[in-house]
N, C-alpha and C positions, 0 to 999 in steps of 0.2 A: 417532457420529462428529461431531466439532466442525469445521466447515469455515468458514473466515473468508477474506475477500478484502479486501486493503488497496488502496484506490482513490484516484487523484488525477487531476485534470484541469488542462489549461491552456486559457485562453479569450482571446477578442479584446478583452475589457474586463471591467468589473465588474458589468454589469447585464443580465441576460437580458431583463428587462422593456423595455429600450431596444434590444433586437435583437442584443445581443452573443451570440456563439456559441462552442461548444466546438471547440477545434482539436487537442486531444490527450487521449487517455485511457490511463492506465496502471494495470494491476491485477496484484497478486501474491497467490498462493494459499498459505494455511497450513491444514493439517489436523492436529488434535490437537497444536497448538503446534509443529508442525514445518513449515518451508517446503518445499514439494513440488517447486519448480522450475516449477510451472504458472504461466503468466502470460498476460496479454493486453495488447497495446500497439498503438495505432493513431494516426496523424496524420490530420487531417481538413481538408477544404476547407470553410471556414465561409461561403463565398459573400459575404464582405464583408471589408473591411480591418481589421487589428488596430489598436487605439489605440497611439499612440506610447509611452505609459507601459507598456502591457502588453508591447509588443515588447522593451522594455529588460529585462523580467523573464524572458521565456521565449526570446527570440531567434529565434522561428519566423517567418520572413518570409512575406509574401504570395506571393512567387515560389516559395518552397519548398512551400507548401501548395496551390498552384494545381492540381497534378495528383493530389492525394490524394482518396480517396473522400469522399462526403457522409455525414453521420451516418446518414441513412436506409438507406444501403447496408450499414452494419455493425451496425445496431441489433439485429437478431435474433441474430446471432452473439454480441454482447456480452451480451445478456440471458440467453442459454443458459448462458454462462460464470458469470454472477452468480446464476443461479436457485438459490433455496433456501439461499444462504449468508448469514452475517452480514457486512455490509459495514462496514468501518472506515475512516473518513475524518477528516482533520484539518480542523476548521471545516466540518463536514458541510453546514450550511445553504447555504454557497456552492456547493459542487459539486452537491448534490442539486437546488438551484434551477435550475442550468443544465441538468442531465440531464433534469429534469422538463419544462423548456421545450422541449428537443429532442424528447422523447417526445410532448409535446402537439401539436407540429407534425405528427406522423405519425398523430394520433388514438389514441395509445396511452396506457394508464394510467401513473401516476407510478411512479418507481423502487420505492417501498415496496410496491407491489402485486406485484412480481416477486421480491423477496428476503425472507429470513426476518426480518431486522432491519437497521437502520442505527445504528451506534454512532459518536458523535462523540468522537474521542480528545482534542480540545481541551477539551471539558467534563471528561473524566477528568483531564487534566493540571491544570486549574484547581482541581479538588477536591484533588488530591494536592499541588500546589505553589501554594497561595493567595498572591496578592499578587506573584507573580513573573512574568517574561516566559515565556510558554508557546508561543512560535512553534516551528516544527519545528527551526529552527536552534538556538534556545535549549535545547530538549529534547535535541538531539543532544549539545550541549556538556555539559549537566548530567548526562546519562546515559552519557557517554563513547562515543557512537556516531560513527564517523569519517564526516564529511561534507565532507572537504577537496575532493572533486571537484564540489561544488555551487556552481559559479560562476554558473550560470544555473539557473532552475527547469526541471525536466523531469518529466513525469507519472510515468514508470516509475521514474526515479531516486528521486523523492520518495516513491513508494509503497514502494520498498524500504527507504528510511530510516525511514519510518513503521512498517514491520513490525518493524525492530530496536528502535525506541523503544518500541513497544507491548509487545514481549516483556519488555523491561527494566522498564517501568512495572508490569507485572502479574506479575513474578517472585514466586514464593512463594504465589500464590493457589491453586495446585493441590497444596499441601502436604497430607499425610495427616491426616485428621480422625477421631478416635475418638469414638464415641457416648458422651456423658457418662453415659448411663444404664447402660452396659454395664460394671458393676463386678465381674462374676463372673470367676473364673479367677485364675491366679497373677499376681503383679505382675512387671513386666519391668524389668530394669536394662540400660541401654545401656553397652557397653564400648567403649573407644577403638579405632578402626580406623586403621591406618597406610595411607592411600590410596596411598602410593608403592609398596606391594607389589601393587597391583591392576594387571593388564595388560588394557587395553581392546582388544577386537578391532578391526581395521581392515577394513571391508567395502568392497571396490572397487565402483564403480558399474557397472551393465551398460550396453550400448550405447545403449539408449533414454534412460537417465538422463544419460549423457554428452552425447547430442545435445540433450536438453532444457536442460541446464546451459549448453552452448555457445550455444544460441539465446538464453538469458537474458543471457549476457555480451555478445553481439552487440547486443541491444536496449539494454542499459545503456551500451555504447559510443556508440551513436547518441544516446541521450538526454543523455549528458554530454559530447558533442562529443569523444569519444575520450580522456576524462580518467580512466577507470577504471584501477585499479592492479593488479587481480587477476592478470592474466597476467604482470606483471613481478615479482610477489613470491611467487606460488604455486610 
């Protein structure tokens, strides 16, 4: 089973070495290239003020964060969710640096000690689209991922966009590969198939799946300040 977690953070500033802290963590789970509806999303009290420039990006005020839990209070639950998964982050060095600093304050080992691997989707994008802008917004536009609700950065919203971008960047990598040495047996000829004649089954979600999806929509509503469109178009 291939389990991947798309992760994003928001922070009080740009430098964990200068004491900046994590104020939001958003994670979305994918298993075998299918989004499961599993997610983790928390706002955090950083015990310090956000820089003015950072506040313009994420919009999370000091007053809003004042009654939220500290990182140490949610760390174990977060690590259990991430445990054993491949973690995919856009510009991973930034988020991992902040998470490692938070874990170090608790005397815990770095993120890499708790997960299977950390993959930087920004590095992937630069290899795929050299010389072009590879910000998350630029990739959404290039790969036709709808990000019209992203007026402010939000960890859960950005993790969801990253999942869509990653799926489109890696589309085709799971195509069937036939061993070149296996030349025995009859040759095969592909015949044309009219896909319009195929009726795909529609499988309704059970109550647990409905509840998980509703929870995800609620979190996305919070992260995007109520700008999600799913309920109005579905």
